[in-house]
N, C-alpha and C positions, 0 to 999 in steps of 0.2 A: 689383456684378458678379453676373451670373446664370451658374450653373455646373450642367451636367448630369452624370450619373454617368460617362459616358465621358471627360469632361474631368477628373473627380476621379481616375480611374484613371491618368492620365498625370502627376499631380502627386506629387512626392516629399515625404514627411513627415519633418520635421527637428525635433529637440528644441531648444528655445530655450536651456536651461541648459547642455547639453553640446556642442551643435552636431553631434551624431551623426545620421547618416541612418538613420531607422528603417525605411524601405521605401516602398512605394507602396500606395495604397488599393486593397484587393481586394474589399471588401464594405462595406455599410452596414446598420445596424439601424434599422428604422423603426417608430415607434409608430403603428399604424394607427388607433387610437381618436382620437388628437389630430392625426394627419397631420403628424408631425414626425420629423426625423432624430434618433436617440438617440445613436449612436456610429459611429465609423469602425473598420473591422477591417483589420489588416494580417496576412496569413497568415504563419506561420512558415516559415523557410527549409527546403527539402528536405534531408534527410540521406542521403548516399550516392546521389545522383540520384533520390531519392524511394523507393528500395528499403527504407530503414530508417525511413520515415515522415517527419514534419516536426517542427520545433521548435514551441513553443507560439505560438498566435496572440496578437497584441497588440491589445487593445480600448481605443480612445481615446474617452472621452465628449466630446460636443460642447462642454461647458463648458470643456474643457481646450484648445480650439483658440484660439490667439492671433490668427492671421492666415492668410487664404487669399489667396495671391498668384497671379501668372501661372503660375509653374512649381513652387512649393513651398507646403506647408502647415506653418506653424510651430505647435508644440504645447508646452504647459507640462507637462513630465514630472516635476516635483517633487511634484505632487499624488498622493495614494494612490488616486485614482479610476481611474488607468490600471492595468490589470491584464492578466495573460496568461490565456488560455483554452486548456486542453489538449484535444487531439483524441485521444481514445482509441477504438480500434476493437477489437471482439472478434469472434471467429468467429461467435457467435450473432447479432450485429448485422448481419453481412454476409449471413447466410443468410435474413434476414427479407425 
């Protein structure tokens, strides 16, 4: 199956172990030197309609993807290579 980025954004990511819906693919990390996709990123949920920021992002390495189907992506969440990435903003970063 050939899949482009807009198709990925419409697929729901589900954990194989727990059956929990993790969210939808929001971004991908690409290794430009090797021309390969490194991981999928699911943005954290907004807190207080986005006024209070977001929860941590979920980063899923491509090695943890079990199956890419028509509507869903099944991932193995038991591995420690799935991690969260915090979005921290400071006033100094916003002024740059």
